[in-house]
C-alpha positions in Angstrom: -11.3 20.5 10.4 -8.9 21.9 7.9 -7.2 19.5 5.5 -3.9 19.8 7.4 -5.5 19.0 10.8 -7.4 16.1 9.2 -4.2 14.6 7.8 -2.5 14.9 11.2 -5.4 13.3 13.1 -5.7 10.5 10.5 -1.9 10.0 10.6 -2.0 9.6 14.4 -4.6 6.9 14.1 -2.6 5.1 11.4 0.7 5.3 13.4 -1.1 3.8 16.5 -1.9 0.7 14.5 1.7 0.0 13.4 4.3 -2.1 15.1 8.1 -1.5 15.2 8.9 -4.4 12.7 6.2 -3.5 10.2 7.1 -2.8 6.6 4.7 0.0 5.7 3.7 0.6 2.1 1.6 3.7 1.3 -0.8 3.5 -1.6 0.0 6.9 -3.0 -0.5 8.6 -6.3 3.2 9.6 -6.3 4.3 6.1 -5.6 6.1 3.6 -7.8 3.9 2.1 -10.5 4.3 -1.7 -11.0 2.8 -4.3 -13.3 1.0 -7.2 -11.6 4.1 -9.4 -12.1 6.4 -6.7 -11.0 4.3 -6.2 -7.8 4.4 -9.9 -7.1 8.2 -10.0 -7.5 8.5 -6.9 -5.3 6.3 -8.5 -2.6 8.4 -11.7 -2.8 11.5 -9.6 -2.1 9.9 -7.9 0.9 8.8 -11.2 2.3 12.3 -12.6 1.8 13.7 -9.7 4.0 11.9 -11.3 7.0 9.7 -8.4 8.0 7.1 -9.2 10.7 4.2 -7.7 8.8 3.7 -6.1 5.4 1.2 -3.3 6.0 -0.5 -1.4 3.1 -2.1 1.9 3.9 -4.8 3.8 1.9 -4.7 7.5 2.7 -7.6 9.8 3.5 -9.1 12.2 1.0 -6.3 14.7 1.7 -3.4 12.2 1.6 -1.0 11.3 4.4 0.6 13.4 7.2 4.3 14.0 7.1 4.7 11.6 10.0 3.1 8.8 8.0 5.3 9.6 5.0 8.3 9.5 7.3 7.3 6.1 8.8 6.7 4.5 5.4 9.2 2.1 3.8 7.7 2.4 0.3 5.0 4.0 -1.8 3.1 2.3 -4.6 0.7 3.8 -7.0 -2.2 1.7 -8.4 -2.7 4.2 -11.2 -2.2 7.9 -12.1 -6.0 8.1 -12.0 -7.9 9.1 -8.8 -10.3 6.6 -7.4 -12.8 6.6 -4.5 -11.3 4.9 -1.4 -14.0 2.2 -1.5 -13.0 1.3 -5.0 -9.3 1.4 -4.1 -10.0 -1.3 -1.5 -11.6 -3.5 -4.1 -8.9 -3.0 -6.7 -6.1 -3.5 -4.2 -7.5 -6.7 -2.8 -7.8 -8.1 -6.3 -4.2 -7.2 -7.0 -3.0 -8.8 -3.8 -4.9 -12.0 -4.7 -3.4 -11.8 -8.2 0.1 -11.3 -6.8 -0.3 -14.4 -4.6 -1.5 -16.5 -7.5 1.5 -15.3 -9.6 3.9 -16.3 -6.8 2.2 -19.7 -6.5 2.2 -20.2 -10.2 -1.5 -20.6 -10.3 -3.4 -19.9 -13.6 -5.5 -16.9 -12.4 -3.1 -14.4 -13.9 -2.5 -15.1 -17.6 1.1 -14.4 -18.5 
């Protein structure tokens, strides 16, 4: 498959998993860069808006389709560096855990 076709097909699979009330965040190299504290504060704001689900999406090797970009509510970048998708999963899960500990005031994140 060409890169364009692969993006479209992956996009269709992603969009099938989303629900109407979802707040969709793409992990994208062109997204907004945040500190861990900044991300925790941003997530707190999203939760306060009352969205049904907060859905983070990691793109395929060629990025997202236009339809997925159009459906997204926000884009976040974990780094300007490029990482393998398996490593992004690990880094992102750690950041989610860190954000939750920051929001709870737990000592995991040393401010």
